[in-house]
C-alpha positions in Angstrom: -39.3 -7.1 69.4 -40.4 -8.2 73.4 -44.0 -9.0 72.5 -44.8 -8.9 68.6 -46.4 -6.0 66.4 -49.5 -4.9 67.9 -50.6 -2.0 66.3 -54.5 -2.5 64.7 -53.8 -1.7 61.4 -50.6 -3.7 61.2 -52.4 -6.3 62.6 -55.5 -5.7 60.5 -53.9 -5.8 56.6 -50.3 -4.8 56.6 -49.1 -7.5 57.4 -51.9 -10.3 56.5 -51.0 -8.9 53.1 -47.6 -9.3 53.4 -48.2 -12.8 54.7 -49.8 -13.8 51.8 -47.2 -12.3 49.3 -44.9 -14.5 51.1 -47.1 -17.9 51.4 -48.6 -17.7 47.5 -45.7 -16.0 45.5 -48.2 -14.0 43.7 -48.4 -10.0 44.3 -51.1 -8.7 41.8 -53.9 -11.0 42.4 -56.6 -9.3 44.6 -56.3 -10.3 48.1 -59.9 -9.5 50.2 -58.5 -10.2 54.0 -61.4 -8.6 55.6 -64.8 -7.4 55.1 -63.3 -4.1 54.1 -62.1 -4.4 50.5 -60.8 -0.9 50.6 -57.5 -2.1 51.6 -57.7 -4.4 48.6 -57.2 -1.9 46.2 -54.6 0.4 47.7 -50.7 0.3 46.4 -49.0 -2.2 48.4 -45.1 -1.3 48.1 -44.7 -1.4 51.7 -46.5 -4.9 52.4 -44.4 -5.9 49.2 -41.0 -4.5 51.0 -42.2 -7.0 54.3 -42.8 -10.0 52.2 -39.4 -10.0 51.3 -38.4 -9.7 54.9 -40.6 -12.7 55.4 -39.3 -14.8 52.5 -35.5 -14.2 53.8 -35.6 -14.6 57.6 -38.8 -17.0 57.5 -39.7 -14.7 60.0 -41.2 -10.9 60.5 -38.3 -10.0 62.6 -37.0 -7.4 60.6 -41.0 -5.8 60.2 -40.3 -3.7 63.3 -37.2 -2.0 62.3 -38.3 -0.9 58.8 -40.4 2.4 60.1 -37.3 3.7 61.9 -35.2 3.1 59.0 -37.2 5.1 56.7 -37.1 7.4 59.5 -33.4 7.4 59.3 -33.7 8.2 55.2 -36.5 11.1 56.1 -34.5 12.9 58.3 -31.0 12.4 55.9 -32.9 13.4 53.0 -34.1 16.4 54.7 -30.6 17.2 55.8 -29.8 16.7 52.3 -32.5 19.6 51.1 -30.3 22.4 53.1 -26.9 21.1 52.7 -26.2 22.9 49.3 -26.4 26.0 51.7 -25.3 24.7 54.6 -28.6 24.8 56.1 -28.8 21.3 56.2 -29.2 21.0 60.1 -32.1 23.6 60.9 -34.0 21.5 57.9 -33.3 18.5 59.3 -34.8 19.5 62.7 -37.8 21.2 60.7 -38.7 17.7 59.3 -37.8 16.0 63.2 -40.6 17.8 64.4 -43.3 16.4 62.1 -41.8 12.9 62.1 -42.2 13.1 66.2 -46.1 13.7 66.2 -48.0 12.2 68.5 -50.0 10.0 66.4 -47.0 9.1 64.5 -45.1 8.3 68.1 -47.5 6.0 68.6 -48.5 4.1 65.8 -45.4 4.2 63.3 -42.5 2.5 65.2 -42.4 -1.3 65.5 -45.6 -1.6 63.6 -45.6 -2.6 59.6 -47.5 1.2 59.1 -47.0 2.5 55.7 -46.9 6.4 56.6 -43.4 7.3 57.2 -42.2 4.5 54.4 -44.1 6.5 51.9 -43.0 10.3 53.0 -39.3 9.4 53.7 -39.2 8.4 49.9 -40.8 11.8 48.8 -38.6 13.7 50.8 -35.7 11.4 49.3 -37.0 12.5 46.0 -37.4 16.0 46.8 -33.8 16.4 48.1 -32.2 14.6 44.9 -33.9 17.3 43.0 -32.4 20.2 45.1 -29.0 18.5 44.9 -29.1 17.3 41.2 -31.2 19.8 39.2 -32.0 18.6 36.1 -29.3 16.2 35.4 -30.1 13.3 34.2 -29.3 10.5 36.8 -30.6 12.1 39.8 -33.9 13.6 38.0 -34.5 9.5 37.8 -34.0 8.6 40.9 -36.0 11.3 42.2 -38.6 10.5 39.6 -38.5 6.4 41.1 -38.6 8.2 44.5 -42.0 10.0 44.2 -43.3 6.9 42.2 -42.3 4.6 44.8 -43.8 7.2 47.7 -47.3 6.7 45.7 -47.3 3.2 45.2 -46.8 2.9 49.3 -49.8 5.7 49.7 -52.1 7.2 48.0 -52.3 10.1 50.4 -49.4 11.4 48.5 -50.8 12.1 45.1 -51.0 16.0 46.0 -47.4 16.1 46.4 -46.1 13.8 43.8 -48.3 15.2 41.3 -47.3 18.8 42.0 -43.5 17.6 41.9 -44.4 16.4 38.3 -46.1 19.7 37.3 -43.4 21.4 38.4 -40.6 19.6 37.2 -42.3 19.7 33.8 -42.7 23.3 33.9 -39.4 23.5 35.0 -38.0 21.2 31.9 -39.9 23.7 29.6 -39.1 26.9 30.7 -35.1 25.6 30.9 -35.2 24.8 27.0 -37.0 27.9 26.0 -33.9 29.8 27.9 -31.7 28.2 25.6 -29.6 26.1 28.2 -31.0 22.9 26.9 -32.1 21.4 23.6 -35.9 21.3 23.3 -35.7 17.6 22.7 -33.5 16.7 25.6 -36.0 18.3 27.8 -38.7 16.3 26.2 -36.6 13.2 26.9 -35.6 14.1 30.4 -39.4 15.2 31.1 -40.8 11.4 29.9 -37.9 9.9 31.5 -39.1 11.3 34.5 -42.9 10.2 34.0 -41.9 6.8 33.3 -39.6 6.4 36.7 -42.5 7.6 38.6 -44.6 4.9 36.5 -42.1 2.3 37.4 -42.8 2.9 41.1 -46.8 2.9 41.2 -48.3 2.2 37.8 -48.6 -1.5 38.4 -50.9 -1.3 41.4 -53.1 1.2 39.6 -53.3 -0.9 36.6 -54.1 -3.9 38.3 -57.2 -1.4 40.1 -58.0 -0.6 36.6 -58.1 -4.0 35.3 -60.0 -5.7 38.2 -62.2 -3.2 38.4 -62.8 -0.5 35.9 -61.3 1.8 37.8 -58.0 2.7 39.3 -59.1 4.5 42.5 -61.6 1.7 43.3 -62.2 3.6 46.9 -63.9 6.2 45.4 -66.1 7.1 42.8 -65.0 8.7 39.5 -67.2 11.1 37.7 -65.8 12.6 34.7 -68.5 14.8 32.8 -71.4 12.0 31.7 -68.8 9.0 32.5 -69.5 7.7 36.1 -67.3 4.9 37.6 -68.3 3.8 41.0 -66.6 2.4 43.8 -65.8 -0.6 45.3 -68.6 -0.5 47.9 -67.1 0.3 50.6 -67.3 4.4 51.1 -64.4 6.3 52.5 -65.1 9.0 54.8 -65.6 12.3 54.2 -62.9 14.9 53.7 -62.1 18.1 55.8 -63.4 20.4 53.2 -66.9 19.5 53.6 -67.0 20.6 57.3 -64.5 23.9 56.7 -67.1 26.3 57.9 -68.6 24.0 60.3 -67.3 26.0 63.9 -69.3 23.7 65.7 -67.1 20.8 64.2 -64.0 23.2 64.4 -64.4 23.6 68.2 -65.4 20.1 69.3 -63.4 17.6 67.0 -60.8 19.3 64.9 -59.2 21.3 67.3 -58.9 18.7 70.1 -57.6 15.9 67.5 -55.3 18.3 66.1 -53.6 18.3 69.7 -54.0 15.1 70.4 -52.2 14.3 66.8 -49.6 16.8 66.4 -49.2 17.9 69.9 -50.0 21.4 71.9 -47.7 23.2 69.5 -49.6 22.1 66.4 -50.7 26.0 65.4 -47.0 26.7 65.4 -46.3 23.5 63.4 -49.2 24.5 60.4 -48.2 28.0 60.1 -44.7 27.7 60.0 -44.8 24.7 57.8 -47.2 26.4 55.1 -45.0 29.7 55.0 -42.0 27.7 54.4 -44.0 26.4 51.3 -45.4 29.5 50.3 -41.9 31.4 51.0 -39.9 28.5 49.1 -42.7 28.9 46.2 -41.8 32.7 45.7 -38.5 33.1 46.7 -36.9 29.6 46.2 -33.1 30.3 45.7 -33.2 27.8 42.6 -36.0 26.0 40.5 -35.8 22.9 42.3 -36.8 24.5 45.8 -39.6 26.5 43.9 -40.7 22.9 42.6 -40.4 21.7 46.1 -42.2 24.7 47.8 -44.9 24.5 45.2 -45.4 20.4 45.9 -45.4 21.2 49.7 -48.3 23.9 49.2 -50.1 21.6 46.8 -49.8 18.7 49.3 -51.2 20.8 52.3 -54.1 21.6 49.8 -54.9 18.2 49.4 -55.2 17.2 52.4 -58.3 19.1 52.8 -60.2 17.4 50.5 -58.4 14.0 50.8 -61.1 11.8 51.3 -61.2 10.2 54.8 -59.3 13.1 56.2 -62.5 13.6 58.3 -63.4 9.9 59.0 -66.4 8.8 61.0 -70.3 8.7 60.4 -71.6 11.9 58.3 -71.7 14.6 60.2 -69.4 13.7 63.4 -65.9 12.9 61.8 -64.8 11.4 65.4 -61.8 9.3 63.7 -60.5 12.7 62.5 -57.5 12.9 64.5 -56.2 9.6 63.3 -56.4 11.0 59.6 -54.1 13.7 60.4 -50.8 12.3 59.5 -52.1 12.3 55.8 -51.0 16.1 56.2 -47.7 15.6 56.7 -45.8 15.5 53.7 -46.6 18.9 52.8 -46.1 20.2 56.5 -42.8 18.3 56.9 -41.3 19.5 53.5 -42.5 22.9 54.5 -40.4 22.8 57.8 -37.8 21.7 55.8 -37.7 24.5 53.4 -38.6 27.1 55.9 -34.7 27.9 56.7 -34.0 28.4 53.1 -35.9 31.4 52.7 -33.0 34.0 52.0 -34.2 36.7 54.6 -34.4 33.8 57.4 -30.8 32.2 56.5 -28.7 34.2 59.0 -31.7 33.7 61.5 -31.3 29.8 60.6 -27.4 29.6 61.1 -27.9 31.2 64.8 -28.0 29.3 67.9 -31.5 30.7 68.7 -33.2 29.0 66.1 -31.8 25.5 66.7 -33.1 26.3 70.5 -36.6 27.0 69.3 -37.0 24.3 67.2 -35.6 22.4 69.7 -38.1 23.4 71.8 -40.9 22.8 69.8 -39.8 19.2 69.3 -39.4 19.0 72.9 -42.9 19.8 73.1 -44.1 17.3 70.6 -42.5 14.5 71.8 -44.1 15.3 75.4 -47.4 15.3 73.9 -46.8 12.0 73.3 -46.8 11.2 76.6 -43.4 9.1 76.7 -42.2 10.8 79.3 -44.1 9.5 82.2 -41.3 6.6 82.3 -38.3 7.8 83.9 -36.1 5.4 81.4 -37.9 6.6 78.3 -37.7 10.3 79.8 -34.2 10.1 80.1 -33.7 8.9 76.8 -35.7 11.6 75.0 -34.1 14.0 76.6 -30.5 12.5 75.8 -31.1 11.9 72.3 -32.9 15.8 71.9 -29.7 17.5 73.4 -27.5 15.1 71.3 -29.5 16.2 67.9 -29.8 20.1 69.1 -26.1 20.1 69.7 -25.3 18.2 66.4 -27.5 20.8 64.5 -26.0 23.8 66.4 -22.4 22.9 65.3 -23.0 21.7 61.9 -25.1 25.3 61.4 -22.0 26.9 62.9 -19.7 25.0 60.5 -21.8 26.1 57.5 -21.3 23.7 54.1 -17.6 23.8 54.3 -17.7 21.6 57.1 -16.5 17.8 56.5 -15.6 15.4 59.0 -12.4 13.1 58.7 -12.4 9.7 57.4 -11.4 8.3 60.6 -14.3 10.0 62.2 -16.6 8.3 59.3 -14.8 4.9 59.8 -15.0 5.2 63.4 -18.2 5.8 63.4 -19.5 3.4 61.0 -17.5 0.8 62.6 -19.2 1.5 65.8 -22.8 1.6 64.5 -22.2 -1.9 62.5 -20.7 -3.6 65.6 -23.8 -2.2 67.5 -26.5 -3.3 64.5 -24.8 -6.4 64.2 -24.7 -7.4 67.9 -28.1 -6.3 68.7 -29.4 -7.8 65.6 -28.3 -11.5 66.6 -29.7 -10.8 70.1 -32.9 -9.7 69.1 -33.4 -12.5 66.3 -32.6 -15.0 69.2 -35.1 -14.1 71.5 -37.3 -12.6 69.0 -39.6 -15.6 68.3 -39.9 -16.6 72.1 -41.7 -13.4 73.1 -44.2 -13.0 69.6 -47.6 -13.1 70.8 -46.8 -14.9 73.6 -48.9 -13.0 76.0 -52.0 -11.8 75.7 -55.1 -12.7 74.1 -53.2 -14.1 70.9 -51.3 -16.3 72.6 -53.2 -19.4 71.4 -52.2 -19.0 68.3 -48.4 -20.0 68.6 -49.4 -23.3 68.5 -51.0 -23.3 65.1 -49.5 -24.9 62.7 -50.3 -25.8 59.5 -54.0 -24.8 60.1 -57.1 -23.9 58.4 -58.5 -20.8 59.6 -61.6 -18.6 58.2 -62.4 -15.5 59.2 -66.1 -13.4 58.6 -64.9 -9.5 59.5 -62.6 -10.3 62.2 -59.7 -7.1 61.7 -56.4 -8.5 63.8 -56.0 -11.8 62.0 -52.0 -11.5 61.3 -51.2 -13.5 64.4 -53.4 -16.7 63.2 -50.9 -17.1 60.1 -48.6 -18.7 63.1 -45.1 -18.0 64.0 -44.0 -19.8 61.0 -46.2 -18.4 58.8 -47.6 -21.7 57.8 -51.4 -21.3 58.5 -54.1 -21.3 55.8 -56.2 -18.1 56.5 -59.1 -16.8 54.4 -61.8 -14.3 54.4 -65.4 -15.5 54.1 -67.3 -13.4 51.7 -68.9 -13.2 48.5 -67.3 -10.7 45.8 -69.4 -8.2 43.6 -69.5 -5.7 40.7 -66.4 -3.2 39.7 -64.4 -4.9 42.9 -66.9 -5.1 45.5 -66.5 -7.5 48.5 -68.9 -8.4 51.4 -70.1 -10.8 53.8 -72.2 -13.7 52.6 -75.7 -13.6 53.6 -77.3 -16.7 55.6 -76.6 -19.4 57.6 -76.4 -22.4 54.8 -74.2 -20.1 52.7 -71.8 -19.1 55.5 -71.6 -23.4 56.6 -71.0 -24.2 52.9 -68.2 -21.8 52.8 -66.5 -22.7 55.8 -67.1 -26.6 54.5 -65.6 -25.5 51.2 -62.6 -24.0 52.9 -62.1 -27.0 55.5 -62.2 -24.5 58.4 -60.4 -25.9 62.0 -60.6 -22.3 63.0 -63.1 -19.7 62.5 -63.0 -15.6 63.4 -65.4 -13.2 63.4 -66.4 -9.9 64.2 -68.7 -6.6 63.2 -66.9 -4.2 61.4 -69.3 -1.6 62.9 -68.5 -3.2 66.6 -64.9 -3.1 66.1 -65.0 0.8 65.2 -67.1 1.9 68.2 -65.2 -0.9 70.8 -68.0 -2.7 71.8 -71.2 -4.2 70.3 -72.9 -7.4 69.6 -71.2 -10.5 67.4 -71.9 -11.0 64.0 -74.6 -13.1 63.0 -72.1 -15.5 61.9 -70.9 -16.3 65.2 -74.5 -18.0 66.2 -74.3 -19.9 62.8 -70.8 -20.7 63.9 -71.3 -21.8 67.7 -74.4 -24.3 66.7 -71.9 -26.5 64.8 -71.3 -29.5 66.2 -67.8 -29.5 68.5 -67.3 -25.7 67.8 -65.2 -24.5 71.2 -65.2 -20.7 72.0 -61.8 -20.1 72.2 -61.8 -16.0 72.7 -64.4 -13.5 73.5 -63.8 -9.9 72.7 -65.8 -6.9 74.5 -65.9 -5.5 71.0 -68.2 -8.2 69.7 -65.1 -10.7 68.1 -65.3 -14.2 68.4 -62.9 -17.4 67.9 -64.0 -20.9 67.9 -62.0 -24.1 67.3 -63.7 -27.0 65.7 -63.0 -30.2 66.8 -64.8 -31.8 63.6 -64.7 -31.0 60.1 -67.7 -28.5 59.5 -70.7 -29.2 57.9 -72.6 -27.2 54.6 -75.7 -27.3 56.0 -77.8 -28.2 59.5 -79.0 -24.6 59.9 -82.2 -23.7 62.0 
């Protein structure tokens, strides 16, 4: 809120997609916003939410708050999972450990990233199942939550699919037991599937119609039928390297420590143990269904494409994808206190103290304690969370705060939000991208900007989102999209766009931090009146064209 959102993926595709939705008013048209067509075919519930904020506020002032709001939803959902047995506090602390991972703490707050949004929706669906059982209304909303999660991030496919199978099996067994008519069970199963589809199916149907593949970022092979991907192959999965001891010592173990904190072995073991315990010894069918979903989500992480991102044989970007393991582990840690053998322990002070210690280690691993004010804030928040969890654990399920206390808390919260929101909104536009390499974009209004592989394109949309920003490229079969080849084609595309600004970069140089500019930089620099405005170490170049681009003249 002081400088504007600066996360790479936020500037690279989350907010550019949201800006295009807000500008064009068309949601399901394929939008190629950079040289990587993979992001074009991802589901975009998160970006649609941010686009709604852009339309309502005529600004992205609400966007930095979205991950924080969904963090609150995730913690509330985790508390709700344990609530029927008076174990809401330890369940919430377990999930909080996962959401405090350094990899998430550095990327999610104040960004438009979609991880916390998707995982919070999934946890909310599980919480409704645990509390509502097979009652029709909670079941419908739970199915919608799982569908919205899958329509936000495809990495929840394992958890959402497992939850669906578990619910269907639960309905079938319940019908056979004679407690529910078979017809009603079939109707409930169909209703779950329908609500799941409402949350995610439009995006995957769009992909099927446009490319012939509902998952265009991966190739599909079903027996003799083979459907190619969209041309930008994603990285390998971890399963390919499970037996490579050298990579485990050199890449995977250090990456897990940096992404999850020094307590990562404890988090993994307890998360998987919580999933297994819930599946085998769950108190009610809903808990067993949640355990099955958590366990399958952990297994699905191992075979998730791009979980071992990087060049073949050396997944140097592995730690950036550790967050794909989050839904299974967060759900497993929330379910761990529900194991009957651990119930008494989960109500004790030392369980809360132990969970608080792991949470503190995870927060410290993020490096925020290097600043005194942040360290004090973190310790105070942690102390308040542990104290509240201990009190709730001691009180058990019968604790009910008074209406006066709830009213006072709600009033104070509304006052803080209203006052703080007004102050932030008043000052936000003054500091948004006012400093740093993108400060010159604040002066752009109704400009036409052409990009060629330039990843962090969002600032070019301008403070009032009035600029016309388009990626220059050529389409291919099955939804492929790549750079144009040759100077004449490049200049002809610039002339068609009527570009006044041009931003180019090499995708490979961006991934590795340094490199030479792409050939399109030379083709642009040789245009009459082209002025270099920004030079990046990664090879990125931004040019201002003082005259209309010409479609020829290449040498």
